N, C-alpha and C positions, 0 to 999 in steps of 0.2 A: 504493500499499498504505500509506504514511504517512498520507494523507488518511483513509483508512478506517479504520485503528487510531485517530487521533485524535477522530474525528467521529461514528463510529458506536457505538451502544448496544451491539450485537451484531456485533462484528467478524468472528467466525468464519464464520458462515454467508455473508456478504457476500462474504469472499475465496474462500470455496468456490466461489459462484456465479458471482462476477467471473473468477477465474483456472481454473476448472475443475480444483481441487485435492481431494483427499479430505481425511477428517477429520484423518489425521496430519499430512499436508503442511501444512494450515492452522495446527495446532498448533505446528509447529516454527517456521513463519514468524512467528507471535505471539510465541513465545516469545524468538526471536533480535530481533526487530524493539522487542519492549519494552524489553529489555535496552539496546539501542543509544539508545533515544528517552530512558530515563531518564538515560543518560550525556550525551547532548545537552543535555538540560535541566540537569544538574549543571554541565555546562562554562559553559553562558550565566549561570547564577545566579553562577559565580564570576567569571567576567568582569564581570558588573554589579556586584558586590560590590568588585573591584577599582577600579573607576572611580570609584564613590561613595566609597570610603575616600580614593582620591586626590582627589576633588573637595574632601572635608571637610579635608583638610590643608593645600590651597591655599586655601580660605577663612579657615581659621584664622590661616593665615601673614597673609593680606590684613587681617583684622580688628585684628590686634595689629602692625601696621605702618603707620603713618599715612602715610610716604613712599610705599610700595607702593600705597596705596588713592590717591593722589593721580594717581601714575602711570598706573595703571590707568583712573581717570576720564578723563584727557588723552586716552589711548590711544582709549577709547570713543568720545570727542568728535571726535577725528580721523576715527576709521572712519566715523562719520555724516557728518560733513562731505565724505567723499569719496564714500559713498553717495549722499546725497542733496543735494549741492551742486549748483553750477552745471555739470553736467555734459553728456551729450549728450541727456539728457532734458530739458534746459531748466530754466527758473525754476520754483519751486514756484507751483502754479495753485490753492491753497487757501491758507486763513488760518485761525490758530488764535485762538478767542476765547470768550467765555463762552456758554454753550447758551441760547437764547432761552426767554424765558417765554412760554408757551402757554396762551391761557384756553379751558379745556376747553368751556365754553359754545359756543365760536365753532367747534367742531370737531363740534358736534351737527347733525344733518340739520335743514333749514331747516323752519320751522312754517308751515302756512298762515296768512296774516294777514287778520282780519276783526274788528271792533269786537265788545266785550263787555263787561259790566258786573259787577264783581267786589261781590258782597255778603259781610260778615263782620259775625257777631252779637256782641253783648257776652260771650257766652261763647264765642266763638271757632270758630262753626260756618261755614264758608265754602262758596260755590259761585259759579258763573257763569251768566247768561245771555245769550244771543247779542244783540247790538244794544246800542247806548246807551239805558237806559232813563231816561226823563224824571221819569215819575211811578212812585215806589218805595211807595207808600203800601198797594199791595197785596201786597208781599212777605211771604211767611209764614215764621214762627219759632216754634220749640218755644214750648211754654208756659212762662212764666217768663222767657224771652230776649227779647230786642228787638235792633233795628238798631244797629251801631257804625260802621261803614265802608261806604261805597257808592262803588265807583271805577270811572270809565269808564276803559277800557283797551282794549289789543289782544291778540288771541290769543297774538302772539309775544312779548310783553311780559314783563318779570319783575317781580316786587313785592319791594320793600324791605320787610321786617319788622323792627322795632324792640323789643326786649323792655325791663322795668323792671329787669332786672339787667345791662343794659348790653350784651347780646350782640344783634348784627344778623345778618340771615339774608337770602337770596334765594330766592324762590319762582316757579319758571316758573307763568304763568298756564294754560299748556296741560295741566300736570299737576292742576289744580284741579277738582273735580267740577262737571259742569254739570247744566242741568235747572231745572225751576222747583220742585223739592223743597226739602227743608232742609239740603240738603249734608251735608257731613262735618266732623269737627273738623279744624282745620290742624294739630294735635299730629299727625297721619298723616304729615306733610310734615316738621315741624320738631320738634326737643325743647325744650321748655319745662321748666323746673325747677318743682318743685312750689312753689305760692305766689308764682309769676311770672305777671306779665299782659302781654298784648300791649299796647304803647304807641302805636305807628302803625305804618300799613300803607299804602304809597304806591307808584305807578309808579317803579321804578329808572330813575334818569336816570345812564347812565355818566359825563357830564360834570356832574353837578350836585354841590352842596353842600347839607349838612344841619348844623344847630346842634343842639347835644346839651348839655342842661342836668341837674342833679342837683337832688334836693329841698333839699339843703344849699345851693345856690347856686353851684356850681361848673360850668364848661362849657368848650367850645371847638368850632369848626368842624371838619367831616370830609368829605373828598371821599368819594361814594358809591363810587366805585369801587375805595378802598382799604378800606372798612370792611364790604363785603357778602361773604358766603361761602354758595356753593351747596351746603351740606352739611347733616346734620340737625343738627348741633352748633352752626352758626352760627360766628361769631368774636367772642371779647370785645375790646370797643372800648372801653367805659368802665370804669375800675377804681374799685370802690366801697368805701366803708368798710361794716362789718358793719350798721350801723343807717340806711345811706343807699340811695336807689334812684334810678334815672332818671327823671326827672318830662317833660322835654320832648325833642323830636326833630320838628324842623319844617325845611322846604326853607328854604335861604337866599335872600331877595331884598333889595334895597334897599342902603342904603349904612349904617343905623344899627340898633342893638339897642335895645330897649325892655324892663326888667325892673320886674317889680313883686312885692313881697313880700306875705305874710299879714298884715303889720302896714301895709298900704295906701300903703306907701311905692313911688314910681315914679322910675325913673332912665333916663335915654336917653344912649347913649354910641356913640362911633364902630364901626363893624362892625372896623374894621382893628385895634382894640384886642384883639379875641377871636383867638387865636390858631388856626392850623390845624394839627391833630393827626390821626394814624392810629390812637393809642390813648393812653390815659392818665386822668388824673383831672380835668385841666383847671384852670383857672384861677378865682378869686374873682370872680364877676359883680357882687355887691351884697353889702354889709356889713349884717347885721342884729343889733341889741341883744336884740330878742325877734322872734321869726319866723322864716319861711322862704321860699325861694322859692315865689311862686304860679304864675307864667306868664313867659314869653318872647316876644316877637315881632321881626321883622325889618322895617325899614320904609325908606322914603326920607323922609329929614328934611324935604325940601321939600313932602311930602304931609300931613306930620304925622298924628296920629292920629284916628280915627273910631269911635263906637261907639253902639249903641242905648241909649236912655234906658231908666229903669226901666219907663215905661209902654208902651215898646215903639212907640210913635206917633212917635218923633221921633228923629233921628239928630243925636248931639252930634259937632262936627267942632274938635277942637284943633288950629288950624293952626300957632300959635306955642308950640314945645315948648322955648323958650329957658329957662324956670325950672326944667325938669327935665333939662336936658342938663349933662353932667358927664364924670367920668372913671369907667371899669370900677372896681368895688370900692368905690365910694362908697356912701354910705346913701340918698341921694335924697330926694325931698320926698313930702309927701302929693299923693296922685293928685288931679287935678281934680274939682271938684264933678261928681256925675250919674256919676261912674265907676261900673262894675258893682260891686256889695257884695259878690260873689263873687272879686273881684280878678283875672277873668280877661278876656284882650283878645279882642273880638269883631269882627274886621276886617269893614267894610262898604264898599262901592264909594265912592270918595273925593268923587265928584261929587253923592252924596247927602247928603253931610254939609253941610248948612246953616246948623245951630244954632250 
């Protein structure tokens, strides 16, 4: 009867059908039970009110008495020790520790691995073509656009994209459009702010390091695993002044750093003098009275520097870099004769440098 009264929207006909009551009898039952139910509900509410009032008084007394708080905590600890200590259940079989940091990328389904070539145009249109393309002369681009990056990769790779505002992004190759068309803008996968350009696009090496340098001549080395973020917004890695921008982002190789300014001053210093950071402004690489950073390269000091001469027919190899060797933050000396007039390093295989 109680269930019917509480749960049924129309309890009267249900009572009549269930217990073979006439309308008058059902009405009497309803009137009697409803009064009793209301009384029971009032009693339950009053009981709950008294319990809450008692708990409130106890908590107020506990908050106002430091000694009572200490005693309560001690009693709770004793109870916990008795419940969870070395009892019949034996010693604790789990340990308390920091939650592990999981890489969401490692939790994704495996991607079929096969060679691809990534094409990215000067205006940021990107696509992939299956296989490693040796000859890219027939690659098509939109009118007014041109080739910027051509990257041999694997379909399971991720690309590290670095922008001139100091933000870094991770882009899975599998998400890039494929085919021999003109592709799609990279901006469908990453958010580049207005007026910001893509500086570097390369295959992400989880154990690799990258050298970052600003136009004003500040820089540092960063681990790729610490700067890349697989989100549309990327990760701010280099903190820039309002009138500055990131100018260099290259993989680190060798044991020395070579920097050259727009004033044609060349400085070579040990890579160890360049700090490793995950974010920041960096340190001063080269001092300029007039000018700014033009280019940066990392190299093995024993190999020296090699570059093509202006004619393009000869390779100049400067084996002895002693005259330009110094400490980070110095001004450097005039670059060797025949160095490119645009003050840009153009690495060539060392064995070709005979001049």
